[in-house]
DODRENRO-450241 format. One record per residue (C-alpha): x, y, z; residue number from 1. Coordinates in nm, 3 decimals. Example, Ala and Ser with C-alpha at 12.3 -4.5 7.8 and 13.67 -1.06 7.14 Angstrom:
# residues 2
{kese {1.230, -0.450, 0.780}, 1}
{kese {1.367, -0.106, 0.714}, 2}
This chain:
# residues 512
{kese {-1.048, 0.422, 0.439}, 1}
{kese {-0.874, 0.242, 0.720}, 2}
{kese {-0.618, 0.514, 0.769}, 3}
{kese {-0.899, 0.766, 0.768}, 4}
{kese {-1.073, 0.591, 1.053}, 5}
{kese {-1.293, 0.358, 0.847}, 6}
{kese {-1.253, -0.016, 0.855}, 7}
{kese {-1.482, -0.311, 0.809}, 8}
{kese {-1.438, -0.666, 0.922}, 9}
{kese {-1.476, -0.929, 0.656}, 10}
{kese {-1.844, -0.944, 0.556}, 11}
{kese {-1.871, -1.315, 0.612}, 12}
{kese {-1.767, -1.289, 0.977}, 13}
{kese {-2.082, -1.114, 1.085}, 14}
{kese {-1.890, -0.842, 1.270}, 15}
{kese {-1.891, -0.494, 1.119}, 16}
{kese {-1.798, -0.160, 1.268}, 17}
{kese {-2.009, 0.135, 1.151}, 18}
{kese {-1.791, 0.332, 0.908}, 19}
{kese {-1.728, 0.702, 0.928}, 20}
{kese {-1.835, 0.903, 0.626}, 21}
{kese {-1.511, 0.916, 0.433}, 22}
{kese {-1.480, 1.044, 0.076}, 23}
{kese {-1.565, 0.715, -0.087}, 24}
{kese {-1.875, 0.669, 0.126}, 25}
{kese {-1.993, 1.021, 0.046}, 26}
{kese {-1.967, 0.946, -0.325}, 27}
{kese {-2.191, 0.645, -0.282}, 28}
{kese {-2.140, 0.337, -0.495}, 29}
{kese {-1.999, 0.533, -0.789}, 30}
{kese {-1.639, 0.489, -0.673}, 31}
{kese {-1.420, 0.203, -0.804}, 32}
{kese {-1.477, -0.132, -0.636}, 33}
{kese {-1.112, -0.149, -0.537}, 34}
{kese {-0.899, 0.163, -0.492}, 35}
{kese {-0.558, 0.127, -0.657}, 36}
{kese {-0.369, 0.413, -0.492}, 37}
{kese {-0.152, 0.165, -0.303}, 38}
{kese {-0.211, -0.144, -0.090}, 39}
{kese {-0.277, 0.072, 0.216}, 40}
{kese {-0.583, 0.207, 0.040}, 41}
{kese {-0.670, -0.109, -0.147}, 42}
{kese {-0.726, -0.307, 0.169}, 43}
{kese {-1.009, -0.076, 0.273}, 44}
{kese {-1.180, -0.031, -0.059}, 45}
{kese {-1.370, -0.350, -0.114}, 46}
{kese {-1.700, -0.173, -0.180}, 47}
{kese {-1.919, -0.457, -0.058}, 48}
{kese {-2.288, -0.366, -0.071}, 49}
{kese {-2.598, -0.583, -0.039}, 50}
{kese {-2.531, -0.742, -0.378}, 51}
{kese {-2.164, -0.819, -0.327}, 52}
{kese {-2.179, -1.093, -0.067}, 53}
{kese {-2.403, -1.398, -0.080}, 54}
{kese {-2.623, -1.250, -0.356}, 55}
{kese {-2.347, -1.114, -0.581}, 56}
{kese {-2.473, -1.066, -0.937}, 57}
{kese {-2.126, -1.081, -1.099}, 58}
{kese {-2.049, -1.434, -0.990}, 59}
{kese {-2.234, -1.726, -0.829}, 60}
{kese {-1.966, -1.758, -0.562}, 61}
{kese {-2.124, -1.700, -0.223}, 62}
{kese {-1.832, -1.744, 0.013}, 63}
{kese {-1.787, -1.379, 0.107}, 64}
{kese {-1.527, -1.123, 0.008}, 65}
{kese {-1.228, -1.320, 0.143}, 66}
{kese {-1.073, -1.613, -0.040}, 67}
{kese {-1.011, -1.797, 0.288}, 68}
{kese {-1.357, -1.714, 0.425}, 69}
{kese {-1.376, -1.733, 0.803}, 70}
{kese {-1.044, -1.925, 0.824}, 71}
{kese {-1.206, -2.202, 1.018}, 72}
{kese {-1.393, -1.962, 1.244}, 73}
{kese {-1.084, -1.754, 1.331}, 74}
{kese {-1.218, -1.430, 1.183}, 75}
{kese {-1.550, -1.426, 1.372}, 76}
{kese {-1.368, -1.525, 1.693}, 77}
{kese {-1.123, -1.234, 1.651}, 78}
{kese {-1.413, -1.009, 1.556}, 79}
{kese {-1.575, -1.063, 1.896}, 80}
{kese {-1.268, -0.894, 2.044}, 81}
{kese {-1.259, -0.615, 1.785}, 82}
{kese {-0.965, -0.756, 1.589}, 83}
{kese {-0.955, -0.772, 1.210}, 84}
{kese {-0.680, -0.960, 1.027}, 85}
{kese {-0.659, -0.914, 0.653}, 86}
{kese {-0.412, -1.000, 0.379}, 87}
{kese {-0.408, -0.829, 0.041}, 88}
{kese {-0.198, -0.973, -0.241}, 89}
{kese {-0.131, -0.768, -0.555}, 90}
{kese {0.048, -0.889, -0.866}, 91}
{kese {0.122, -0.697, -1.185}, 92}
{kese {0.276, -0.789, -1.519}, 93}
{kese {0.393, -0.503, -1.743}, 94}
{kese {0.555, -0.470, -2.081}, 95}
{kese {0.641, -0.179, -2.309}, 96}
{kese {0.627, -0.236, -2.684}, 97}
{kese {0.779, 0.098, -2.785}, 98}
{kese {1.001, 0.368, -2.638}, 99}
{kese {1.185, 0.369, -2.310}, 100}
{kese {1.555, 0.333, -2.234}, 101}
{kese {1.807, 0.051, -2.216}, 102}
{kese {1.728, -0.174, -1.921}, 103}
{kese {1.930, -0.111, -1.606}, 104}
{kese {1.917, -0.486, -1.538}, 105}
{kese {2.158, -0.549, -1.824}, 106}
{kese {1.909, -0.662, -2.088}, 107}
{kese {1.915, -0.346, -2.296}, 108}
{kese {1.989, -0.364, -2.666}, 109}
{kese {2.235, -0.074, -2.649}, 110}
{kese {2.029, 0.142, -2.884}, 111}
{kese {1.859, 0.349, -2.618}, 112}
{kese {1.544, 0.145, -2.578}, 113}
{kese {1.438, -0.190, -2.439}, 114}
{kese {1.112, -0.382, -2.437}, 115}
{kese {0.985, -0.692, -2.265}, 116}
{kese {0.793, -0.808, -1.957}, 117}
{kese {0.841, -0.696, -1.599}, 118}
{kese {0.677, -0.824, -1.281}, 119}
{kese {0.601, -0.657, -0.948}, 120}
{kese {0.416, -0.811, -0.655}, 121}
{kese {0.315, -0.693, -0.308}, 122}
{kese {0.168, -0.886, -0.016}, 123}
{kese {0.042, -0.681, 0.277}, 124}
{kese {-0.092, -0.828, 0.602}, 125}
{kese {-0.281, -0.581, 0.821}, 126}
{kese {-0.397, -0.613, 1.180}, 127}
{kese {-0.655, -0.362, 1.306}, 128}
{kese {-0.798, -0.354, 1.657}, 129}
{kese {-1.110, -0.174, 1.781}, 130}
{kese {-0.987, -0.098, 2.132}, 131}
{kese {-1.337, -0.039, 2.267}, 132}
{kese {-1.423, -0.404, 2.201}, 133}
{kese {-1.079, -0.526, 2.300}, 134}
{kese {-1.025, -0.334, 2.624}, 135}
{kese {-1.308, -0.083, 2.668}, 136}
{kese {-1.119, 0.220, 2.531}, 137}
{kese {-1.394, 0.403, 2.345}, 138}
{kese {-1.293, 0.559, 2.013}, 139}
{kese {-0.951, 0.394, 2.004}, 140}
{kese {-0.812, 0.214, 1.699}, 141}
{kese {-0.475, 0.044, 1.658}, 142}
{kese {-0.326, -0.053, 1.322}, 143}
{kese {-0.011, -0.231, 1.209}, 144}
{kese {0.079, -0.349, 0.858}, 145}
{kese {0.377, -0.493, 0.675}, 146}
{kese {0.492, -0.526, 0.313}, 147}
{kese {0.655, -0.806, 0.121}, 148}
{kese {0.764, -0.658, -0.214}, 149}
{kese {0.910, -0.864, -0.498}, 150}
{kese {0.996, -0.825, -0.865}, 151}
{kese {1.153, -0.529, -1.049}, 152}
{kese {0.982, -0.200, -1.134}, 153}
{kese {0.952, -0.150, -1.510}, 154}
{kese {0.981, 0.228, -1.476}, 155}
{kese {1.319, 0.206, -1.307}, 156}
{kese {1.443, -0.051, -1.558}, 157}
{kese {1.307, 0.069, -1.890}, 158}
{kese {1.090, 0.380, -1.890}, 159}
{kese {1.252, 0.675, -1.703}, 160}
{kese {0.923, 0.862, -1.653}, 161}
{kese {0.862, 1.142, -1.405}, 162}
{kese {0.622, 0.910, -1.222}, 163}
{kese {0.617, 0.528, -1.215}, 164}
{kese {0.385, 0.353, -1.457}, 165}
{kese {0.237, 0.173, -1.155}, 166}
{kese {0.168, 0.303, -0.806}, 167}
{kese {0.278, -0.033, -0.665}, 168}
{kese {0.637, -0.011, -0.790}, 169}
{kese {0.899, -0.033, -0.518}, 170}
{kese {1.229, -0.201, -0.436}, 171}
{kese {1.231, -0.559, -0.316}, 172}
{kese {1.206, -0.584, 0.061}, 173}
{kese {1.011, -0.725, 0.354}, 174}
{kese {0.937, -0.441, 0.591}, 175}
{kese {0.710, -0.275, 0.841}, 176}
{kese {0.477, -0.030, 0.671}, 177}
{kese {0.237, 0.152, 0.906}, 178}
{kese {0.213, 0.148, 1.286}, 179}
{kese {-0.030, 0.393, 1.442}, 180}
{kese {-0.291, 0.462, 1.708}, 181}
{kese {-0.603, 0.670, 1.645}, 182}
{kese {-0.835, 0.821, 1.905}, 183}
{kese {-1.167, 0.983, 1.826}, 184}
{kese {-1.342, 1.254, 2.031}, 185}
{kese {-1.667, 1.454, 2.024}, 186}
{kese {-1.873, 1.156, 1.908}, 187}
{kese {-1.642, 1.098, 1.615}, 188}
{kese {-1.631, 1.458, 1.492}, 189}
{kese {-1.262, 1.485, 1.586}, 190}
{kese {-0.995, 1.219, 1.561}, 191}
{kese {-0.620, 1.223, 1.609}, 192}
{kese {-0.381, 0.967, 1.467}, 193}
{kese {-0.023, 0.927, 1.589}, 194}
{kese {0.253, 0.698, 1.465}, 195}
{kese {0.418, 0.572, 1.147}, 196}
{kese {0.185, 0.683, 0.866}, 197}
{kese {0.149, 0.685, 0.489}, 198}
{kese {-0.010, 1.024, 0.411}, 199}
{kese {-0.101, 0.948, 0.051}, 200}
{kese {-0.413, 0.758, 0.152}, 201}
{kese {-0.573, 1.066, 0.310}, 202}
{kese {-0.424, 1.382, 0.157}, 203}
{kese {-0.408, 1.501, -0.203}, 204}
{kese {-0.618, 1.208, -0.322}, 205}
{kese {-0.901, 1.183, -0.576}, 206}
{kese {-1.134, 0.893, -0.502}, 207}
{kese {-1.227, 0.852, -0.869}, 208}
{kese {-0.860, 0.860, -0.974}, 209}
{kese {-0.806, 0.562, -0.742}, 210}
{kese {-0.920, 0.342, -1.031}, 211}
{kese {-0.605, 0.403, -1.234}, 212}
{kese {-0.271, 0.224, -1.203}, 213}
{kese {-0.030, 0.500, -1.306}, 214}
{kese {0.131, 0.636, -0.988}, 215}
{kese {0.044, 0.993, -1.087}, 216}
{kese {-0.326, 0.923, -1.029}, 217}
{kese {-0.247, 0.833, -0.669}, 218}
{kese {0.024, 1.051, -0.510}, 219}
{kese {0.069, 1.303, -0.794}, 220}
{kese {0.382, 1.428, -0.967}, 221}
{kese {0.427, 1.741, -0.757}, 222}
{kese {0.512, 1.579, -0.423}, 223}
{kese {0.628, 1.250, -0.571}, 224}
{kese {0.903, 1.404, -0.785}, 225}
{kese {0.985, 1.714, -0.580}, 226}
{kese {1.003, 1.581, -0.224}, 227}
{kese {1.290, 1.368, -0.099}, 228}
{kese {1.210, 1.003, -0.157}, 229}
{kese {0.862, 1.109, -0.269}, 230}
{kese {0.767, 1.217, 0.084}, 231}
{kese {0.570, 1.001, 0.331}, 232}
{kese {0.391, 0.801, 0.063}, 233}
{kese {0.382, 0.446, -0.064}, 234}
{kese {0.595, 0.245, -0.001}, 235}
{kese {0.753, 0.460, 0.273}, 236}
{kese {0.574, 0.579, 0.586}, 237}
{kese {0.716, 0.822, 0.840}, 238}
{kese {0.642, 0.938, 1.197}, 239}
{kese {0.346, 1.176, 1.185}, 240}
{kese {0.051, 1.321, 1.370}, 241}
{kese {-0.276, 1.372, 1.182}, 242}
{kese {-0.582, 1.565, 1.303}, 243}
{kese {-0.920, 1.552, 1.134}, 244}
{kese {-1.226, 1.754, 1.229}, 245}
{kese {-1.574, 1.729, 1.079}, 246}
{kese {-1.787, 2.005, 1.230}, 247}
{kese {-2.076, 1.928, 0.993}, 248}
{kese {-2.166, 1.648, 0.756}, 249}
{kese {-2.049, 1.839, 0.449}, 250}
{kese {-1.716, 1.972, 0.576}, 251}
{kese {-1.390, 1.806, 0.674}, 252}
{kese {-1.067, 1.977, 0.783}, 253}
{kese {-0.742, 1.779, 0.805}, 254}
{kese {-0.390, 1.865, 0.914}, 255}
{kese {-0.076, 1.653, 0.946}, 256}
{kese {0.284, 1.707, 1.046}, 257}
{kese {0.528, 1.438, 0.936}, 258}
{kese {0.895, 1.378, 0.877}, 259}
{kese {0.948, 1.492, 0.519}, 260}
{kese {1.210, 1.236, 0.415}, 261}
{kese {1.118, 0.879, 0.511}, 262}
{kese {1.388, 0.737, 0.283}, 263}
{kese {1.658, 0.961, 0.438}, 264}
{kese {1.806, 1.003, 0.090}, 265}
{kese {2.012, 1.316, 0.039}, 266}
{kese {1.998, 1.326, -0.342}, 267}
{kese {2.326, 1.516, -0.303}, 268}
{kese {2.368, 1.708, -0.628}, 269}
{kese {2.744, 1.715, -0.592}, 270}
{kese {2.737, 1.342, -0.665}, 271}
{kese {2.520, 1.375, -0.975}, 272}
{kese {2.510, 1.546, -1.313}, 273}
{kese {2.171, 1.690, -1.221}, 274}
{kese {2.099, 1.919, -0.924}, 275}
{kese {1.815, 1.699, -0.811}, 276}
{kese {1.771, 1.347, -0.948}, 277}
{kese {1.417, 1.221, -0.990}, 278}
{kese {1.314, 1.104, -0.645}, 279}
{kese {1.141, 0.799, -0.792}, 280}
{kese {1.461, 0.677, -0.951}, 281}
{kese {1.630, 0.650, -0.611}, 282}
{kese {1.336, 0.542, -0.397}, 283}
{kese {1.354, 0.173, -0.488}, 284}
{kese {1.718, 0.164, -0.382}, 285}
{kese {1.707, 0.389, -0.079}, 286}
{kese {1.428, 0.205, 0.098}, 287}
{kese {1.621, -0.121, 0.104}, 288}
{kese {1.975, 0.009, 0.148}, 289}
{kese {1.914, 0.270, 0.418}, 290}
{kese {1.617, 0.113, 0.599}, 291}
{kese {1.571, -0.246, 0.495}, 292}
{kese {1.310, -0.342, 0.757}, 293}
{kese {1.111, -0.016, 0.789}, 294}
{kese {1.187, 0.040, 1.158}, 295}
{kese {1.425, 0.334, 1.137}, 296}
{kese {1.153, 0.593, 1.227}, 297}
{kese {1.351, 0.889, 1.098}, 298}
{kese {1.280, 1.230, 1.251}, 299}
{kese {1.610, 1.398, 1.176}, 300}
{kese {1.525, 1.582, 0.854}, 301}
{kese {1.268, 1.852, 0.778}, 302}
{kese {0.899, 1.860, 0.868}, 303}
{kese {0.621, 1.829, 0.612}, 304}
{kese {0.314, 2.030, 0.718}, 305}
{kese {0.004, 1.960, 0.511}, 306}
{kese {-0.358, 2.072, 0.541}, 307}
{kese {-0.674, 2.005, 0.343}, 308}
{kese {-1.031, 2.137, 0.341}, 309}
{kese {-1.302, 1.915, 0.194}, 310}
{kese {-1.661, 1.994, 0.099}, 311}
{kese {-1.910, 1.720, 0.016}, 312}
{kese {-2.189, 1.812, -0.226}, 313}
{kese {-2.502, 1.597, -0.184}, 314}
{kese {-2.316, 1.344, 0.036}, 315}
{kese {-2.450, 0.993, 0.003}, 316}
{kese {-2.399, 0.651, 0.149}, 317}
{kese {-2.279, 0.334, -0.016}, 318}
{kese {-2.589, 0.165, 0.120}, 319}
{kese {-2.846, 0.110, -0.154}, 320}
{kese {-3.146, 0.207, 0.058}, 321}
{kese {-2.998, 0.534, 0.179}, 322}
{kese {-2.870, 0.625, -0.167}, 323}
{kese {-3.215, 0.589, -0.323}, 324}
{kese {-3.356, 0.849, -0.083}, 325}
{kese {-3.091, 1.112, -0.161}, 326}
{kese {-3.142, 1.386, -0.419}, 327}
{kese {-2.874, 1.537, -0.638}, 328}
{kese {-2.549, 1.392, -0.766}, 329}
{kese {-2.268, 1.365, -0.509}, 330}
{kese {-1.931, 1.534, -0.536}, 331}
{kese {-1.623, 1.601, -0.323}, 332}
{kese {-1.429, 1.929, -0.356}, 333}
{kese {-1.088, 1.971, -0.192}, 334}
{kese {-0.838, 2.252, -0.144}, 335}
{kese {-0.505, 2.208, 0.026}, 336}
{kese {-0.135, 2.264, 0.039}, 337}
{kese {0.186, 2.172, 0.214}, 338}
{kese {0.504, 2.338, 0.336}, 339}
{kese {0.831, 2.147, 0.377}, 340}
{kese {1.080, 2.304, 0.619}, 341}
{kese {1.380, 2.119, 0.474}, 342}
{kese {1.649, 2.247, 0.240}, 343}
{kese {1.636, 2.183, -0.135}, 344}
{kese {1.906, 2.225, -0.402}, 345}
{kese {1.862, 2.525, -0.632}, 346}
{kese {1.861, 2.480, -1.011}, 347}
{kese {1.993, 2.831, -1.075}, 348}
{kese {2.294, 2.897, -0.852}, 349}
{kese {2.582, 2.713, -0.692}, 350}
{kese {2.718, 2.784, -0.346}, 351}
{kese {2.939, 3.059, -0.493}, 352}
{kese {2.640, 3.243, -0.639}, 353}
{kese {2.738, 3.151, -0.995}, 354}
{kese {2.521, 2.992, -1.263}, 355}
{kese {2.490, 2.623, -1.183}, 356}
{kese {2.425, 2.523, -1.544}, 357}
{kese {2.721, 2.722, -1.682}, 358}
{kese {2.980, 2.695, -1.408}, 359}
{kese {2.875, 2.374, -1.236}, 360}
{kese {2.967, 2.315, -0.874}, 361}
{kese {2.744, 2.236, -0.577}, 362}
{kese {2.392, 2.378, -0.584}, 363}
{kese {2.293, 2.637, -0.330}, 364}
{kese {2.058, 2.497, -0.067}, 365}
{kese {1.725, 2.682, -0.041}, 366}
{kese {1.519, 2.668, 0.276}, 367}
{kese {1.158, 2.554, 0.246}, 368}
{kese {0.928, 2.426, -0.026}, 369}
{kese {0.555, 2.453, -0.085}, 370}
{kese {0.273, 2.322, -0.303}, 371}
{kese {-0.097, 2.407, -0.338}, 372}
{kese {-0.365, 2.187, -0.492}, 373}
{kese {-0.730, 2.151, -0.580}, 374}
{kese {-0.935, 1.837, -0.645}, 375}
{kese {-1.282, 1.772, -0.788}, 376}
{kese {-1.462, 1.436, -0.777}, 377}
{kese {-1.809, 1.476, -0.925}, 378}
{kese {-2.074, 1.228, -1.033}, 379}
{kese {-2.220, 1.375, -1.353}, 380}
{kese {-2.471, 1.112, -1.465}, 381}
{kese {-2.682, 0.834, -1.316}, 382}
{kese {-3.005, 0.717, -1.481}, 383}
{kese {-3.183, 0.669, -1.147}, 384}
{kese {-3.101, 0.731, -0.780}, 385}
{kese {-3.059, 0.359, -0.710}, 386}
{kese {-2.896, 0.267, -1.042}, 387}
{kese {-2.562, 0.088, -1.042}, 388}
{kese {-2.450, 0.253, -1.366}, 389}
{kese {-2.300, 0.599, -1.325}, 390}
{kese {-2.049, 0.835, -1.484}, 391}
{kese {-1.804, 1.031, -1.271}, 392}
{kese {-1.538, 1.287, -1.353}, 393}
{kese {-1.229, 1.396, -1.162}, 394}
{kese {-0.984, 1.684, -1.204}, 395}
{kese {-0.679, 1.754, -0.987}, 396}
{kese {-0.417, 2.027, -1.025}, 397}
{kese {-0.104, 2.112, -0.827}, 398}
{kese {0.133, 2.409, -0.846}, 399}
{kese {0.457, 2.513, -0.675}, 400}
{kese {0.772, 2.723, -0.718}, 401}
{kese {1.025, 2.653, -0.990}, 402}
{kese {1.371, 2.728, -0.853}, 403}
{kese {1.407, 2.417, -0.636}, 404}
{kese {1.166, 2.167, -0.793}, 405}
{kese {1.161, 1.951, -1.106}, 406}
{kese {0.783, 1.977, -1.161}, 407}
{kese {0.612, 2.316, -1.130}, 408}
{kese {0.260, 2.235, -1.251}, 409}
{kese {0.073, 1.908, -1.288}, 410}
{kese {-0.283, 1.821, -1.374}, 411}
{kese {-0.476, 1.498, -1.421}, 412}
{kese {-0.835, 1.427, -1.515}, 413}
{kese {-1.053, 1.137, -1.619}, 414}
{kese {-1.392, 0.979, -1.675}, 415}
{kese {-1.513, 0.667, -1.492}, 416}
{kese {-1.808, 0.460, -1.611}, 417}
{kese {-1.930, 0.232, -1.332}, 418}
{kese {-2.122, -0.083, -1.431}, 419}
{kese {-2.053, -0.043, -1.805}, 420}
{kese {-2.224, -0.373, -1.889}, 421}
{kese {-2.544, -0.536, -1.760}, 422}
{kese {-2.492, -0.757, -1.456}, 423}
{kese {-2.141, -0.615, -1.403}, 424}
{kese {-2.234, -0.377, -1.121}, 425}
{kese {-1.887, -0.363, -0.962}, 426}
{kese {-1.686, -0.322, -1.282}, 427}
{kese {-1.548, 0.018, -1.386}, 428}
{kese {-1.419, 0.145, -1.720}, 429}
{kese {-1.193, 0.449, -1.708}, 430}
{kese {-1.001, 0.683, -1.933}, 431}
{kese {-0.754, 0.922, -1.772}, 432}
{kese {-0.499, 1.184, -1.876}, 433}
{kese {-0.222, 1.353, -1.684}, 434}
{kese {0.048, 1.611, -1.750}, 435}
{kese {0.353, 1.733, -1.561}, 436}
{kese {0.548, 2.046, -1.658}, 437}
{kese {0.921, 2.081, -1.594}, 438}
{kese {0.997, 2.395, -1.392}, 439}
{kese {1.153, 2.710, -1.531}, 440}
{kese {1.459, 2.640, -1.315}, 441}
{kese {1.507, 2.293, -1.462}, 442}
{kese {1.456, 2.421, -1.817}, 443}
{kese {1.709, 2.700, -1.761}, 444}
{kese {1.957, 2.449, -1.618}, 445}
{kese {1.919, 2.227, -1.925}, 446}
{kese {1.961, 2.527, -2.154}, 447}
{kese {2.280, 2.641, -1.983}, 448}
{kese {2.429, 2.293, -2.002}, 449}
{kese {2.348, 2.264, -2.371}, 450}
{kese {2.130, 1.953, -2.327}, 451}
{kese {1.775, 1.884, -2.445}, 452}
{kese {1.542, 2.121, -2.261}, 453}
{kese {1.274, 1.930, -2.076}, 454}
{kese {0.911, 2.035, -2.111}, 455}
{kese {0.581, 1.853, -2.056}, 456}
{kese {0.529, 1.483, -1.995}, 457}
{kese {0.179, 1.358, -2.084}, 458}
{kese {0.034, 1.020, -2.006}, 459}
{kese {-0.291, 0.854, -2.115}, 460}
{kese {-0.446, 0.551, -1.949}, 461}
{kese {-0.731, 0.323, -2.053}, 462}
{kese {-0.825, 0.068, -1.790}, 463}
{kese {-1.099, -0.181, -1.703}, 464}
{kese {-1.145, -0.307, -1.349}, 465}
{kese {-1.340, -0.633, -1.329}, 466}
{kese {-1.454, -0.802, -1.011}, 467}
{kese {-1.426, -1.164, -1.123}, 468}
{kese {-1.488, -1.303, -0.774}, 469}
{kese {-1.603, -1.130, -0.455}, 470}
{kese {-1.245, -1.159, -0.332}, 471}
{kese {-1.061, -1.096, -0.661}, 472}
{kese {-1.020, -0.806, -0.901}, 473}
{kese {-0.856, -0.835, -1.244}, 474}
{kese {-0.760, -0.518, -1.429}, 475}
{kese {-0.613, -0.501, -1.781}, 476}
{kese {-0.450, -0.166, -1.850}, 477}
{kese {-0.296, 0.033, -2.136}, 478}
{kese {-0.087, 0.348, -2.099}, 479}
{kese {0.082, 0.577, -2.348}, 480}
{kese {0.346, 0.824, -2.230}, 481}
{kese {0.433, 1.120, -2.454}, 482}
{kese {0.772, 1.290, -2.405}, 483}
{kese {0.890, 1.082, -2.106}, 484}
{kese {1.056, 1.304, -1.843}, 485}
{kese {0.949, 1.603, -2.047}, 486}
{kese {1.151, 1.496, -2.352}, 487}
{kese {1.477, 1.441, -2.165}, 488}
{kese {1.775, 1.295, -2.350}, 489}
{kese {1.814, 0.920, -2.373}, 490}
{kese {2.102, 0.804, -2.147}, 491}
{kese {2.240, 0.594, -2.434}, 492}
{kese {2.205, 0.878, -2.687}, 493}
{kese {2.192, 1.211, -2.496}, 494}
{kese {2.125, 1.411, -2.813}, 495}
{kese {1.806, 1.212, -2.876}, 496}
{kese {1.494, 1.236, -2.662}, 497}
{kese {1.353, 0.926, -2.495}, 498}
{kese {1.095, 0.771, -2.725}, 499}
{kese {0.722, 0.774, -2.651}, 500}
{kese {0.617, 0.465, -2.457}, 501}
{kese {0.329, 0.226, -2.514}, 502}
{kese {0.283, 0.005, -2.209}, 503}
{kese {0.043, -0.284, -2.144}, 504}
{kese {-0.028, -0.420, -1.798}, 505}
{kese {-0.235, -0.675, -1.611}, 506}
{kese {-0.316, -0.617, -1.243}, 507}
{kese {-0.473, -0.861, -0.999}, 508}
{kese {-0.569, -0.814, -0.637}, 509}
{kese {-0.679, -1.094, -0.408}, 510}
{kese {-0.829, -1.039, -0.063}, 511}
{kese {-0.738, -1.335, 0.156}, 512}
């Protein structure tokens, strides 16, 4: 990935930097053609192998993996100086046919549910510079990107889930996204990245789960719901330093320290009927009201310290020739965790030491928060070492304490079938499931207030990612959410739980 130190110039320019062995490369060509975690990841995930360019078997188009090609020779000219300019444009259309809540945009029917279409779009230009080519600084990489976000998130308007139905959902704005410098040492074994960063493209990520559109398969429920503003993750980056060390080909150790609250939202419980509102419900507002252009560079809240250990089993290369010489099926195994030094409102007690659910008041502020996680990405079937068709499985679980968080345990898993049909080598069919469990503190708070006690939210996703052109991916998607927000009460009818949601979506991504 680009933020992991891997970037490639457009294939039709003729200028390519040798990639580092990131997770997707180690899993060979079994990963999705285009990662959907967020645009920061999507821009680096065009898995272009020897069949994808001028000899692509999915389409006769031979103009390369960019819609605009060389832009009249601009790309190869910039490439001579180590500069890559890329523009990714993502558009999604969503609609729920059952369940949900009355629309916050005023179109609700007043009966506690609302259906209809919703649109979200993101355009992200990215400029990356190889400073060795540009100015002779060996191992240096500079990156800057921006976001233009439009439309209205369907989750905020109609669904009220723990996690957004799409990882691309965000409030409308035009803003700076990432701005960082990376320097590698020890022949690439060690690299350090400093600047405004989005951590959800490197930490806590399953490469196979990148296929899916539900936000939980990207930055999962644990940090997304429990941290302020979702933490330093799409669409909010924060000042951070990231270190990565690869002592051997199979092992990778990463550590990052970042500002824990890029949105600077307080989620002050004294202004709400809940001790800690769902971070995702406020994120679309906070990013445009508090920091409309993305240049605030907040460092005045707590620190998020996160570390991850990775082990690659039978690491492979995306290159067809190298893959055919490898034995064994590849897999990536990860263990990690984070600690947030900030203060978080307690679900049990108010500042007077009384029961928050019974007596109300302002929640007591607890110092610190933590989460641990484990991830498995494993290829489980491939008919031949050089075959395009393959079947991969992923499992990811997170766990944390229950007195100051809304989600205590979450797990997601899925099966990906790459090249499900003949001559569709870059298509992927996937079926995924995820679950988030409301914490004991949240359940006790609900019980004391006499409201519906929240439990588990489950979501299922069936998706098909089709590379219709070398520069375009189209992805129809279906999701079903059981017990949204763990069976929480409908805002229009608090005594009745929010209905199960059936949601259809269409996603497109164009690489300009």
